[in-house]
Structure formats: C-alpha cells, structure tokens
C-alpha positions, 0 to 999 in steps of 0.5 A: 198460811198467814199473809201478813200484808194485805194488798190494796183493794178497790170497791168496784160495785155495790148492791143495795136492796131497799124496801122503800117502794115509795121512791124507787127512782132514787134507789141504787142497784148494783152501782148503776146511776138512777134517773127521773123524769122532768116536766117535759117528760125527758129523762134527766140523769140524777146524781148517783146516791152514795151508799153508806158503806158502814151499813152494808153487809159483806154480801152487798159488796163486790170487791176487786183486788188490784196488784195481786194475782192469787194464782200467781202467788200460789204458784210462786209459793208452790215453787218455793216449797218445791225448791225447799224440798229439793234443798233438804233432800240434796243436803241429806243425800250429800251426807249419806252418799259422802259416807258411802263414798268415803268407805269405798275410797278407803278400800280403793286407796288401800288397794292402790297403795299395795299395787302401786306403792310408787304413787303413795308419795305423789300428789294427785286428786280426781273428779268426775267430768260431764259424762261422769268419767274419772278425771285425774288431777295433778300438778305434774307429779304423775306420768301419762302412764300413771294417769292412765293407770289411775283412771282405769283403776278408779273407773271400774269400781263401785266408787264411780257410781256412788260419786256420780250420785253425790255429784248430782246431789251437790249440783242440785243442792246449789241450784235449788238453794239459789231458787227461781230468783237466781240469787243467794247469800249462801251456797247458791251464789256459786256457779257449779254445773255438769260442765265445770264440776271437775274444775271445782270439786276435788274428790280425793281431798273431799273424801279424805276430810269428810266424816259424812256429817260435815259433807256440805261444809266441805263442799262449801269450802271447795266452792269458795276456793275454786268457783265463781259466785255470779249469783250472790245477792249484792248489797249497796252502800249509800251516802246522803248527798244534798238530802238525797240518797246516793248509791256508791258501791256494792258490797259482798 
C-alpha cells in the first residue's frame, strides 16, 4: 500500500552519544537539560544544547506522529476492503441469480397463461415483502380472487427462493456501495431495505427486461424511479462575495 501524503511529525526526544569525556556536563542525553556547579557549589541549570539534527542517525531519534492513528487507519482500510469485496460479490450474484430467476419465471408465466388465460391481458406485477412472501402489485386490474390465486401460484415454486437470494444480494450491493461514510454518488445513494423493498422493486418488470448481464443497470433504473436518495453526496455552488467564498445551494 502506498501512502501519498505523509502526516505531520514532531520530534519529541533526541539521544546523542558523545566520546568527549573531558566535558561531560555539557552533553545532552535523551533530550534532558544538563547542569553545572557555580562558585557556591549550587547547581545552576545550563541552557539546553541544541542537537545538530543533520548529524544524527535515525537510531538517535525518537519520533512522535501527531494526528495519525496507525491502528485506526488500518482498520478503516480493512473496512473499505471488506465493503469493496461485498460490492463485487453482490454485483456478480445479481447477474447469476437474475439469469436463474428469469428462466424460472418464463416457465411459471407459461403455466399461468395456460391455467388462467383471462389474466394474460391484465396488468400486474409482484415483489417480495420483508418476510420474503410474494406480494402481488396491480392497479385495480385484478380481483381479490385473482390476487389470491397468483400469490398461491407464485409462492410455492422454486422461483420464490431464487428471488429471496436475489433480493438479499440487491440490498447488500446498495448498502455496501454506500460504505461506512454513509453517502454515495452511485447506487448506494438510494434507500432500499427489507422494509420497503416491495415498494421499489417490481420483479415482473425486472425479469421481463433483464438478460442477466444488465441486471444491475435495471436495478439502478428501478431505484431511480421509486426509491428516495437520502445518501447522495451533495456538492455546493459557491460565489465570491466581498472576497469571501459563500455557499449558495446544494446541487445533485
């Protein structure tokens, strides 16, 4: 790992060795002040002898770094690395699970069309709630009986389990991309969770559009339409007023 910016340092102690035993009272050892006796045999503090830093070797110095916490820095880097791993893993899982779910949904849709041809021309969609149960979405095109039938038909297929994994991966991708800083200029800006997932992601629309590889782009488009973005990183416009910078308004 390369660190481009070196934090400020202070030298808080210096060790100087001397072979001059003729006047040891004027040596400086470990940064301590030396003293000498005056005519009345009382100790008189002497002015500290300033060491020649250019003549010192690294072993002669004690260095204290101010404003830098190595443990905290490493912990933050490890956390960022873990978040990056989660983002990449979730990104790939979204692609894999989307392909699986699309194949399963194609078969289920074919079965529904054969069993209930009256539903073919009705507009409806579906999602998963916080308990990973199927939720039917519609604009009044379906009767209560239609809703119950579709829920039962979709609930007890392998599709629901695949979608539950996809849902978890989608949420992880968004949260991990946001990072511990809790802001993002990308997909992490959007607020999606177990609680509001079924209000944002419409799986019928998603699976009809995706080819798997574009799963994350379609996820982003649905988030942009239906999700709030409280985690976006705001930038600000500035004006120079009386030779001072003045912040005017945030820009998305």
